[in-house]
N, C-alpha and C positions, 0 to 999 in steps of 0.2 A: 505400430501401435493404431488397434483400433479404435476409432472415434470416440469421444465420451458421447453418452448416453445426451439423447434429445429431451426436453421436458414435454408434455402433453397435458392438458386438462385431466383435472382427476378426479378418479369414480369414487365409488363409496369405499372400494378398498385400498386405497392411497392417501396421503395427506395431499392439504391442499399445498402447493407450489414444490412437491417434490418429485422426482423423476416417476411415470408412468411404472416403471418395470419394477420399483420398488412398493413391494406391500408395506401395508403400517410395520405389521410383525415384523417384516423384514427391516425395517428400517431401524425399527426400535435395536432389532437383535445385532446391526452394524454400529450404531453406535455405542453399545453395550462390551462389544467386542474390540471398538476403537478403542475406548477408554481401558480395556484389559489391556492394552499395547499389540492387538494386531495389527501389523502392516496390510495386509490382504483386505482387512475390512476397511480400514484408514482409505486405502486407495481407491477402494467400491464405492463409498460413502461422497468422497471425495468428488470421484469422476460423477456421481449420479446429479450431485449439486453443483457442479460447473457452471451450469446454463444459468442458474438462477443466480449466483453468484455475477455473472457476466452481468446479468439485467439491472442488477442492482449496483452495478461498474458503471454502467450507461447513464442510471438516473443520479449517482452522486457524483459523476463528473462529464458528464455529454460533451464537454469540450476538449475533452482529453490534454488538463492539466495537467495530470500524471500520466507518466507511461503506462498503458493498459494493463500489460501482464505483471507488473509490479503494483498494479491498482487488486487485480484480481489476487494477488498473492498474498496480499492483505486481508481479503476477502477468506482465504483457507486459512488463514491463522485464527480471526475471528471464528468460523466455523467449527476449528478445532477446540478454540476456547470452551463454543458453547458444548461440545459434547463432554465436558470435562465439568461444565455445570447442569447438564440436562439430566433429571431425574425421569428415567424411563419409566416409572410408574406413574406419571403424571397423565393426565388425559390430553394436554396440550400436545399438539404436531410437534416432531422435531423442526421442521423448518419454519414454524409459525416464532419458535422460541429461539430459533440461532439466526435468521434474520435480522434481529435488532441488534448480536454482536458481531454478525458480518457488515453491517452498515455503520457499527458504531467503529469496527477496526479502520474501514475505508474513509470515515470522515476524519478521524484521527490522523492520516495521514497527509491529505489533504492542507488539514490546520497546520502540522509540522510542516509543511514545505511554504508556509507562507504566503497565504491565499488565492486566490482562483486562477495563480500562472505557478506553476511551480519553479522557484527562482533557487539558481545554485546558491550554496553555503555562503559564497564569497559576496554572493548578490546581496542578501539577507544580512550579515554584517553589514555591508557596506551602507545599504540602507536605512537601518537600525541606527547609524553615527549622522545620516541626514536629517532623519527623522527628530534626532536630538538636538541637533544644530538650528532647527526650523524651530522649534521648542522655548529653546534656548531666547533666539534672537525676539521673538514672538513677546518670550516673556519680560523682556529685557527693554525692549522698543515700542510693542504696540504691532509692528507691521511685517507681512514676510520678506524674508530675507532675499536679497540677490542674490544672482550665480552667481557673482564676485564675492559676496559676502558668504555663501555657501562653501565656495573654493578655500577662502582663509580660515574659516571655523571649521573646517573637515580636515584639511590637508589634503584632499584631493585635486589631481590632475583636473583641467577643464572637460578633457575629453572625456576621462573616467567619470567625473560628474555628469556629463550628460547620459553617459551609459546607462548608470546607475537608476537616472531620472526617467530614462526610455525602458528601462524594464517596469520600473513602477507604473508607468502610463499602461503598457502591456498590460500588466495583470490587471490594472482597474478597469479598462476597455471592455474585458469581456462580462462586466456586472452593467454594462450601460443598457439603459430599457431598449428596447423596438419594437414596442406596442402588446397590447392583449396580457403585458403581465410578463411578460420572455423577455431574456437578453442574450445579447448576442451570443455570450457560448451555447445557451438553448438551440439557435438555428445554425451550429456547426454540423459538418455530416460528420458521422460517426459510425461506418461500416466495421464491424466485427469482424478481423480477420479469424479464416478457420484456424490458423495455427498455432493462434493464441492458447485455446485450450490445451493442446498439444505444450509450447511452453510451460505451462503452468504444473500438469502433470509430468513435465521432464525435471522441475526444479523437485518435487517430491521424488522422483528416483535418485536424486544427485543425495538424496540424504544418506544414503547407503556408502556412494563413491567418495562422501565426503569424509565418513569415518575410516581410522586406519591412515589419514596422510597428514592430521592434523599436528603433526611434530613440526613441520615446516613451514608454522606459522607462528606469531608474536602473541602475547595473551590477550591484545585487544581482538584480534582476528579470531582466535579462538573463541572468544567470547558471544563475539558478534554471530560467528557461524552455527554455534550451540545452540543462541537462541532462537536464529534463523530457521535450522533445520530439526530442532527439537533433539539435540543428539543426546544431552545429558540432563533434559530438562525441561517444560512443557515449550513449545512452540510460543516465539515471543512476535509483534509485530513490531516493525520499525521503529514506530512511536515509542514501544516500551525499551528496548533495546538502548536510543537515547536516551530515555529518563536516566537508567541506569548507567551510563557511559559518561552524562553530564554533554552530548551530542544533538544537531539535531536528527532527523530519522534521512535528509540526504545525505547526511555524513556519513550515518551507519550504510547508508546503501552505495556509498562507493569504497566504503570499507569492504562490505561483503562482496563487492565486483571483483577487487583487488585480490581478496583471498580466495574467491574461485580460480583466478587466472594464475594464481599460485600452486593450487591444486592439481590446474591441469597440466601444466608445466612440470609438475612432480610426477604425475601418472604416466606424463608422456616419456619420461626417463626409463633407460633399457634396465632390466631388474638385471 
């Protein structure tokens, strides 16, 4: 697969932030064609804007709190949502409009993953219980509970409680100031692996392989993949699917991974 286009400073014929290989008219044509259902136009549009999506991902999540490919995939979902909302008759360049939706999708994913460090669904539930116990103890006694009191109030084993509290401290540590208005997460190395572009594009190609194999999935798995890959509806973010199913974004991601594993196994079976 050829590498995606790289962005360059725009000239009078291209919109700010969009690929230099796309003229303003070509950009508008691709948006209209993508909205009309053209898969080729959708791929060209996404491929052209992937570097801009990657830059926003670095800005939104400099410490890699969430898997970068997952975050960029959310950005692609935001881009495609912008396609549906954008009026090609507007003077506003597409990326100037779409970047809001891309950034919004990424930030919603970060918020769903419970703070500055992406915690597992199990850890999030555990910390909710711990915080509730802390609050009740503080209201009743006016003091912070001891470790023993938290163990008694939550029912967690001491080692389990310690692990949860360590996760909470790790999440908070990335927001610690280091001077100049920066935080620890801002100082972490953030190299963008070249193959991350390819992984995002591969996920778009998976949409077609997913069709026709969904009979091996249960209803919830089909709902998740339908939303993630836009099979029978507009493509949705993890947060949007989670809101529909009453699940966290992290849990939806886990269901998606499991469903794709089932599909790979089904596709590998001899016909």
